[in-house]
N, C-alpha and C positions, 0 to 999 in steps of 0.2 A: 120604777124607782123605789128605793126603800124609804120607809118613814121611821120616826123615832120609836115607834112601837115594834119594829122589826129587830131592834137591837137589845141586847142585854147590857145594861149599864153596870160597870164594875165600880164599887165604892161610891156610886152616884157621882163619879168624876169623869170617867172615860168609858169608851166601848171598844170592843175588839171585833174584827171582821176578817174572815178567811178570804184570801185573794185567789185568783185563778191558778196560780202556780203552786198553791198549797201553803204559802206563807201567811202569817197573821200580822195585821197592822192595827195599832190602837189609834183612836181619835179622841180629841177632847170635845167639849160641848159646842165649840165653834167649828167643828168638823176639820180641825187642823190635825194632820198626821203627826204622831208622836214617835212610836217605836215599831219596828218591823222585826219579826223573829220567825224561826222555823216552827215553833210549837206554841200553842195557845197559852200554856202555863208560863213559858218563858216570856211571852209578850206581856202578860199581865204583871209578872214580877218585875220585868225590866221597866215597864211604864210606871209602876209604883215607885221604883227607885229613882227614875228620872223626875217625876213630879215632886218627890221629897227633896231632891237636890234643888229644884227651882224654888220650892217653898223656903228652903234654908239659905238661899242666896248663893249657891255654888256657881251660878253663871255670872255673878257680879264681882268676881275676884279681881281686885285692882292691881295686885302685885304681879309683875312679870319675873318669873324665876328663870334664870339662865344657868344651865349646868355646863361644867367644863369636863370634857371627856379625856383629858390628858392626865397622865400619871407623873407627878413630880418626884424628884429624887433619883437615886441610882437603883436599878433593878438587878 
């Protein structure tokens, strides 16, 4: 079993780990999986983007936007 010393912490917020199929997964300090990507660099940048969104409240958007896919008028 791996310990905290086996991981490289990125930005002191999350760590990345390569899985058996070659994908990379990031984990927070509570060991919750965050982002999975094909490349380590993509996993790091995707996790940074995801955490920034959480910090800025993107997950708490209370507005429900409904788009209409019809075209009005004569074509």
